[in-house]
N, C-alpha and C positions, 0 to 999 in steps of 0.2 A: 449626493455625489453622482454625477452622470457617468454612464458606462462609456468606456473607450470604444466599444463596438456599436454604439448607437448610430443610426443613420444621420448623415449630415443635415443640419438645418440651415447651414450657411454655405457660401460658395465653396467649391472644391479647393483643396490645398493648392497653392501656386505651383509647388514642385510636381504634383500630380498632373496639373495642366501642361507642364513642360513635357512630361512623359507622353502625354496624349498628342501634343503637337509634333513631337519626335516621331511617333507612330504614323501620324498623318503625312508627314514629309516622306517617310520611308515608302508609304503607299504611293506617293507621287514620284518615286524614284529619285528623291533628293537625299543623298547619303550625307547627312550632317551629324557628327558625333553628339551624343547626348550632353557630354560635358561642355561642348561648344555652345549648345543652346542654353545650358545653365549659365554660362558666362555672359553671353550677350543679353540675356533676359534679366540679369541681375541676381538670379536665384543662387548663384554660387557664392555671393557675398552678403546674403541677407542674415539678419538676426533681429527678432522682435521679442519683447517680453512685457507681460502684464501680470503683476503679482496677484491681482484679483481674479483674473480669468486666464489661466495659463494656456489653455487651448487656443485662445484668441490669437496668440503670437504665431501659430502655425498658418493661419489664414490671412493675416494682415500683409498688405503689400504697399510699397512706396511707389513703385512703377507697376503697371499692369504687365505681367511677364509675357502674356500673349501678344500684346501690342509691341512691347519692347523687342521681343525676338523677331517678330514679323518685319518691323521697320528696319532693324539692324541688318537683316538679311535681304532686304529689297523686295519683300512680298507685298502686294496689294492686300489690304485687309479692312474689315469693317465690323464694328460691334452693332448688332441689330437688336432692337427692343420691340416687343409687342405686348399689349396689355391683356390679350385673350389668347387662349391656346389655339383656337380656330385660326386666328390670323397668323400666329407663329407657325403652325403646321403648314399652312398654305405657302408662306414665304420660304419655309425650309424646303418643301418639295420643289419649289421653283429654283432655288439656289442650287440644289443638288443636281437637278436636271440640266442646269446651265453649265455643269462641270466644275462647280465650286465646292470646296470642302468646308462643311459647316460643323463647328464644334459646339456641342450643347452640354449643359450641366445636368447630369442625371442624379438621382437621389443617392446613388452609390459611387459617384465619381464622374468626372468629365469624360465624354465620349464624342466620336465624330461620325458623320454619315458618309458612306462611300459615294464618291462622285461617279457619274456616268454608269451607275450600277443600279441595283434595286434600291430606290430611295428610302426604303424602310429598313435597310441593313445598317445596324449600328456597330462600329468597331470600337472596342475598348482597349485599355492598356494591355500590352503584350500581344496585340493582334486578335484577341478573342472577338468573335462575331455573333451577333444576336439579331433575330428578326423581330421587329416590334410592330404591332398593329397601331392604329390610331388611338384606341383606348388604352393600350399598354403604355404607349409613349406619353400620353396625357397624365397617366398615373406617376410615371417616373421623372418627367421633366420638372425640375425644381423651379419654383417662382422665387426670384431673388431680388434684393435691392441693389442691383448692379452685379456684374460678373467680374470679380477681381478689381472692381473700382466702384465708386459711388454711382447710384442710379435709382430710377423709379422701380417700384415693386412690380415685377412682371416676368415675362419669358425672354431669355437672352440666347442669342447664338452668335458665335464669333466666326465670321466667314473669311476664309483664306483664299485669296485670288491668285492671279498670275504673278510671275516674278520678272517684271519688265527690265530690271537692271540688277546687277550684282555689285554692291559697294566694295571698295577696296578693303581687303582684310586688315591692313594696317590702320586705316581710319576707323574701322569697326572696333578694333582692339583699343584704340585710344579713347573712343567713346565709352567702351565698357569700363575702362579704368577710371574715367571721370565719374561714372555712375557708382562704381564701387566706393569711391571717396565719399560721395553723398550718403550712401547707405550706411557707411561706418561712422562718419563723423558728424552727421546731422544731429542736432539736439531737439529736433521736432518730435512730437508725439502723434502717432497715426492711430485713430480710433482707440485711444487710451493706451496704446503700446509705445514704450520707448524703443529706440532702434540703435543698432550698431554698438559702439563702445558704451553708450549710455545704457543700453539694454543689459549688457554684461554687468555694469555697475549696479543696476537695479536688482539683478539676480543676486549679486554678492550681498547687497544691503538687506535683501529679503532673508537670505540665509543667516546673516549675522543677527537679525532681529529674532529669528526663531531660536538661535543659540542663547541669546541674552535673556529672553523672556520665557515664562512658562506657557507653552503652547498646547492646545488640545490635539488629540490624535488626528482629527480631520484636517487641520491645517498642515500637519506634518505630511499626511497622505497627499495633500494637494501639491506641495512643492516636490515631493518624491516623484510625482507623475512626470516631472520634467525629464527624468531619466528614463524616457521611453521614446515616444515618437518625436518629441520636440528636440531632444538631444540628437537623435538619429538624423532628423532633417538637417540640423546644423552640420553634422559630421559629413553627410553626403554632399552638402553644398561646398564645404572646404576641400573635400577630395576633388570635386569638379573644378574648383578654383585652381588647384595645382595642375590638373590635366589641361585646363584651358590655357594657362600661361605657357605651358610647354608646347602647345599646338601653335600659338601665335608668335613665339619667339623668333621664328624664321623670318618674320617681317621687320625685325629690328636689328640694330648693329651698334658696335662701339659702346659708348657709355650707357645707352639704353639697355643693352644686354646685361651690363653689370647690375643695374637696378632691378631688372627682371629676375636675375639670379637671387638677389636679396629677397625678393617677393616670394619666390618658390621656396627658399629655405624657411622663411617665416611661416608660410601656410602649411608646410610639411610639419613644422613644430606644432601648429594649431591642431592639425589632424591627430598627432600623437597624444596631445593633451586631452582632446575630446575622447579619444579611445580609452585613455586612462580614467577619465571621468565616468565612463560607463560602468567601471568596476568599483569605483570609490563613492560616487554620489549615492545617497540613500535611494532605495528602490521601492516602488509601490508595494511589492510583495512583502518585503521585510516590515514596512510600516503597518500594513493592514493586519499583520499577525499580532501586533501589539494590542489590538482592541480588547481582546478578552484576557490579556495577561496583566492588566492594571488592577492591583488589589484594591484601589480606591474607587473602582467603577460604581457609579450610581445605578441601581437596578430599577429606577423609576420607569414609568411607561415611556416618557420622552427619551430617556437614555437608551432604553431597549430598542426604540425605533432607530436611534442613531447608530447603534451597534449593528443592526440588521443591514445597514447600508454598506457594510464591508463584506467582501467575499473571502472566507477563510479556506485555504486549501490544505493547510497543515496544522496539526495540533500544537498548542503552545504551552502545555502543562509543564510546570517545573521551571519556566523561564522567569527571571526576576525583572520586575518592572524597572527598578533603578539601573540595572545592568543594561537593559535595552535603551533606556533614555540616554545613558552615558555613551553607548555605542553610536546612537543616532547623532549626538552632538560631535563626537569624534569624526564621524563621516563627513558632517557638514564643515568642520574646521579644515579637514584635509581637502575637501572640494573647493573651499574658498581659496586656499593656497594655490591650487592648480588653476582656478579661474583667474586669479591675479596675474599669473604667468601667461595665461592664454590671452588676456587683454593686451599685454605688452607685445606679444607676437602679432596679434591682429593689427595693432597700431603700426608695428614695423612693416607688416605686409602692405597695408594700404598706403603708407608713406612712401614705400618703394615704388608703388604704382603711380603715385602722384609725381614722383621724380621722373619716371618714364615720360609722363605727359609733359612735364616742364621742359625736358630735353628735346622732346619731339616738336614742341612749339618753337623752340629756338632754331631748330633745323629748317623750319618753314620760312624763317626771316631771310 
């Protein structure tokens, strides 16, 4: 079982990248709300699930959020690849000195280089600044098989250029709603992850399977990990969806506004249900404590090695295994009920956005 605090060996989380591009735009005096960036990038409407590798859902994308946000806002942009660090370093220095903002994936998260400043100054999330030498950056710059998209194994930098035009906000919003529909209703699998409504159905099916069958502690621990960063990522996204719709509603009128109001109500209900899930869904802490409380524990060498993979922070003496198992299943059943309600509201929300697009297209005729 891998630790939640281990260094990333894959691309930064998409929502982390949006935080970084938000910081980069602030540095360039472009005051664009984070929730707006979450909306136009698609991150406000994402949900991916893979029952075999839960963490994979956090990093999987349908659209590259960096490209999607930059294109929607009218920024010139380019994804640059180099197979050696020396070549990547040279190109990075050149881009920064030309006044371009370069975003690079570091081992502890995506960061960007300050334009027209010291080309070795890296700005991270929340505006923290660090000076990196050639050797330090070589150690931290991740080699990836594509930055938030498929690609060759090597060094990537996403370069944000000028903003030669500013698209009309109404057209941007309609494009965002179309993207939200694809993210929620597509039946495709991306890198082994189901997406949108199908991803919720996969999560429900996974939980039902655990209830119906005798599962070992490690499998319970794995699904309980969803009630951590993955659930929080989804919750932050839907909060951003509500804020985004409220920002863009000024560009719509009449019947369009009625559908937007339906969407806001639906996504507010999604937010409430996700907040409730945080307290009802089994947690990693509660499941990890079960390891030593199972009276049927096999104390063979292999079993002891398995037990050592759990971190126990509280004593579990006196707890009854059957009681814990029953509590776990009750939590799962309650969570499934909430998830089924949540799916309905997710469907209602995206259907309302589709109706906005439908009415908007009629008005063009």
